[in-house]
C-alpha positions in Angstrom: -7.5 -7.9 20.9 -5.4 -10.3 19.0 -6.8 -12.3 16.1 -5.2 -15.5 14.8 -5.5 -15.5 11.1 -4.3 -17.4 8.0 -3.0 -15.3 5.2 -1.9 -16.5 1.7 1.8 -15.6 1.3 2.9 -13.6 -1.7 6.0 -13.7 -3.9 8.2 -10.6 -3.7 8.0 -8.7 -6.9 11.0 -7.1 -8.7 11.5 -3.3 -8.5 12.3 -2.8 -12.2 9.9 -1.4 -14.7 7.8 -4.2 -16.2 5.9 -4.4 -19.4 3.7 -7.2 -18.1 2.1 -7.5 -14.7 3.7 -9.7 -12.1 1.5 -12.1 -10.1 1.4 -13.9 -6.8 -0.8 -17.0 -6.3 0.9 -19.1 -3.7 -1.2 -21.9 -2.2 0.7 -22.0 1.0 -0.4 -20.1 4.0 1.4 -18.5 7.0 -0.2 -17.5 10.3 -0.6 -13.8 10.9 -1.7 -12.2 14.2 -3.4 -8.9 13.7 -3.4 -6.8 16.8 -6.1 -4.2 16.7 -5.7 -3.0 20.2 -5.0 0.7 21.0 -2.1 -0.2 23.3 -0.2 -2.4 20.8 3.6 -2.2 20.6 5.0 -0.3 17.7 8.1 -1.8 16.1 11.0 0.6 16.3 14.8 0.7 15.6 17.8 2.2 17.2 18.6 5.8 16.5 21.4 6.3 14.0 23.2 9.5 14.9 24.8 10.0 11.4 21.3 9.9 9.8 19.7 12.1 12.4 22.5 14.6 11.7 21.2 14.9 8.1 17.9 16.4 9.3 17.2 20.1 8.8 18.1 21.8 12.1 14.6 22.9 12.8 13.2 19.4 12.6 16.0 17.9 14.6 15.7 20.5 17.3 11.9 20.1 17.5 12.4 16.4 18.6 9.3 15.3 16.6 8.2 14.2 13.2 4.7 15.5 12.3 3.1 12.9 10.1 -0.1 13.3 8.1 -2.1 10.1 7.6 -5.3 10.1 5.6 -7.3 7.6 7.7 -9.9 10.0 9.1 -13.3 8.4 9.4 -12.1 5.0 10.4 -9.6 4.3 7.6 -8.9 1.1 5.8 -7.2 -1.9 7.4 -4.4 -2.8 7.3 -3.1 0.5 6.0 -4.3 3.1 8.5 -7.4 2.6 10.6 -8.9 3.0 14.0 -8.1 0.6 16.9 -10.6 -1.1 19.1 -11.0 2.0 21.2 -12.4 3.8 18.1 -9.9 6.6 18.3 -6.3 5.4 18.2 -4.8 5.2 14.7 -3.0 1.9 13.9 -1.9 0.0 10.8 1.2 -0.6 8.7 1.4 3.1 7.7 1.4 4.2 11.4 4.1 1.6 12.2 6.2 2.8 9.3 6.0 6.3 10.8 7.1 5.1 14.2 9.9 3.1 12.6 11.3 6.0 10.6 11.0 8.4 13.5 12.9 6.1 15.8 15.9 5.9 13.4 15.9 9.7 13.2 15.7 10.0 17.0 12.3 11.8 16.8 8.9 11.2 18.4 6.2 10.7 15.8 3.2 13.0 16.0 0.5 11.2 14.0 -2.3 13.5 12.7 -5.2 11.8 10.9 -7.0 13.7 8.2 -8.9 13.2 4.9 -7.0 12.2 1.7 -7.5 15.7 0.2 -6.5 17.6 3.3 -3.4 15.4 3.6 -1.8 17.1 0.6 -3.1 20.5 1.6 -1.3 20.0 4.9 1.9 19.1 3.2 1.7 22.2 1.1 1.1 24.5 4.0 3.7 22.9 6.2 1.2 21.6 8.8 2.6 18.1 8.2 6.3 17.5 7.6 5.7 14.2 5.9 2.8 12.2 4.5 2.7 8.4 5.2 -0.6 7.2 3.9 -0.2 4.6 1.0 0.9 7.5 -1.3 1.9 6.2 -4.7 4.7 7.8 -6.5 3.6 9.5 -9.7 5.4 11.8 -12.2 2.8 14.5 -11.6 3.2 14.4 -7.8 7.0 14.5 -8.1 6.6 18.1 -9.4 5.5 19.2 -6.0 6.8 16.5 -3.6 9.8 14.4 -2.8 9.4 10.7 -2.2 11.3 8.0 -0.3 9.8 4.6 -1.3 9.1 1.8 1.2 6.5 -0.6 -0.4 5.6 -2.0 -3.7 2.3 -0.6 -5.1 0.1 -3.6 -6.0 -3.5 -4.2 -6.9 -4.9 -7.7 -6.4 -7.5 -9.8 -8.2 -9.7 -11.3 -5.6 -11.9 -14.4 -6.4 -14.2 -16.7 -4.6 -12.2 -19.3 -2.6 -11.5 -22.3 -4.7 -12.2 -20.6 -8.0 -9.3 -22.2 -9.8 -8.6 -18.9 -11.5 -5.1 -17.5 -12.1 -4.6 -14.0 -13.5 -1.2 -13.3 -15.0 -2.1 -11.0 -17.8 -4.9 -9.5 -20.0 -5.8 -12.8 -21.7 -6.8 -14.2 -18.3 -9.7 -11.8 -17.8 -11.1 -12.2 -21.3 -14.8 -12.8 -21.1 -14.8 -12.6 -17.3 -16.9 -10.3 -15.2 -14.8 -8.0 -13.1 -15.8 -5.5 -10.4 -13.8 -2.4 -9.9 -14.1 1.1 -8.4 -15.2 3.8 -10.8 -12.5 6.4 -11.7 -9.7 4.4 -10.1 -6.3 3.3 -11.4 -7.6 -0.3 -11.2 -10.4 0.7 -13.7 -7.8 2.2 -16.0 -5.9 -1.0 -16.0 -9.0 -3.1 -16.9 -9.9 -0.7 -19.7 -6.3 -1.0 -21.1 -6.4 -4.8 -20.8 -9.7 -4.9 -22.6 -8.2 -2.9 -25.5 -5.4 -5.4 -25.7 -7.8 -8.3 -25.7 -10.0 -6.9 -28.4 -6.9 -6.2 -30.5 -5.8 -9.8 -30.0 -9.3 -11.1 -31.1 -10.3 -12.0 -27.5 -13.5 -11.1 -25.7 -13.3 -8.0 -23.4 -14.0 -8.4 -19.7 -17.4 -7.1 -18.5 -16.7 -4.4 -16.0 -19.1 -4.0 -13.1 -19.4 -1.2 -10.5 -20.7 -1.3 -6.9 -21.1 1.5 -4.5 -20.4 -0.6 -1.4 -17.7 -3.2 -0.8 -20.3 -5.4 0.9 -22.3 -5.5 -2.4 -19.1 -6.4 -4.3 -18.3 -9.3 -2.1 -21.9 -10.5 -2.1 -21.8 -10.5 -5.9 -18.5 -12.4 -5.8 -19.9 -15.1 -3.5 -23.1 -15.5 -5.5 -21.2 -15.9 -8.8 -22.5 -12.7 -10.4 -19.0 -11.6 -10.9 -15.8 -13.6 -11.3 -13.2 -11.2 -9.9 -12.7 -8.0 -8.0 -9.7 -5.8 -8.6 -8.7 -3.6 -5.7 -5.7 -2.5 -3.6 -3.6 -5.5 -2.5 -3.3 -4.5 1.2 -7.1 -4.3 1.6 -7.6 -7.5 -0.4 -5.0 -9.4 1.8 -6.7 -8.2 5.0 -10.1 -9.3 3.7 -8.9 -12.7 2.7 -7.3 -13.2 6.1 -10.2 -12.1 8.2 -13.2 -13.4 6.2 -11.8 -16.7 4.8 -14.2 -16.6 1.8 -12.0 -15.3 -1.0 -8.5 -15.7 -2.3 -6.0 -13.6 -4.2 -5.4 -15.1 -7.7 -3.1 -12.5 -9.1 -1.6 -9.1 -8.7 -0.7 -6.2 -11.0 1.4 -3.1 -10.5 -0.5 -0.1 -9.3 1.3 2.0 -11.9 1.0 -0.5 -14.7 2.9 -0.8 -17.0 5.7 0.4 -14.7 6.3 -1.0 -11.2 4.3 1.1 -8.7 5.9 2.2 -5.5 4.4 3.6 -2.2 6.5 6.3 -0.5 6.9 8.8 2.3 6.0 12.1 0.8 7.5 15.5 1.8 7.4 19.0 0.4 9.9 19.3 -2.5 13.4 20.4 -1.6 12.7 20.8 2.1 15.8 18.7 3.0 13.9 15.7 4.5 13.8 13.2 1.7 17.4 11.9 2.1 17.3 11.3 5.8 13.9 9.6 5.4 15.3 7.3 2.7 18.5 6.6 4.8 16.3 5.9 7.8 14.2 3.4 5.8 17.3 1.7 4.5 18.7 1.4 8.0 15.5 -0.3 9.1 15.6 -2.6 6.1 19.2 -3.5 6.9 18.5 -4.3 10.6 15.4 -6.3 10.0 12.9 -4.1 11.8 11.3 -3.1 8.4 10.5 -6.7 7.6 8.9 -7.1 11.0 6.5 -4.3 10.4 5.4 -5.7 7.1 5.1 -9.2 8.6 3.0 -7.8 11.4 0.3 -6.8 8.8 0.8 -9.7 6.4 2.3 -7.5 3.7 5.7 -9.3 3.2 4.9 -9.5 -0.6 5.1 -5.7 -0.8 8.6 -5.5 0.6 11.3 -3.6 -1.2 15.1 -4.2 -1.0 15.9 -0.5 -0.8 14.3 2.8 -0.3 14.7 5.0 -3.4 14.6 8.8 -3.7 12.1 10.0 -6.3 12.0 6.7 -8.3 10.1 6.5 -11.6 6.3 6.7 -10.9 3.0 6.5 -12.6 3.4 8.2 -16.0 1.5 11.4 -16.8 -1.5 10.9 -19.0 
């Protein structure tokens, strides 16, 4: 089925490393249609023979690109999740897989799995690539090659009409903020609290909830001021529920700009054709159509980069 939705538009962030978070709080809205049907049309591009020729012979001759996606168990919209038939994988990550494969002249073979088994599958060669909201990190780069295709962002979600705007640590001083335990978002809040205390400001009160429903109930009732979570999930929630708004974003790899990328086993010869395929799709406009389909224009990148700087090692 097709749902007509309103989604707050976001400002495209710069790719360069940043010392301060960059935010998006546009009051304008653009209409987005989320198609959650199993038979939806995937956006593709024309095959580019010169890029397909870069593929390792075994992959090119197989005629398919085996893609691991960590959306088993239903997944998380709009990234990778189950369609209305409760079995077909859909979402922006699935569409990216179809898009890249089309440029390479391959048929995508999408295999859903758990997050942990996704990387085990890459290690064993079960999956040729992983396309599953995988953030680039310096630690992961030791084992995998990356071709970036989206900005990595976390979003501050507030009750609709809150009047809040989060552009840096000082803006959360004294606020009550919900976050997932053990997440990168939590690490950012802890870091911001340290900065606020050092500046003589009150730290934010950090709250934890087991279920997202409990988090949003607390947000609506005023028991918390903000919720910090992945931007794609927050954007989808804002669009479908109409009760909250995004009042700021921060890089997922703060203090450097986070990037989401296609992952492949290191030195297997796939990363360059993957990056070239993404850049061909960026150039012909099909990439922009995929992000627009899922309301994620604010995470667009101007170019796919091979093994760009990622989340620093602790």
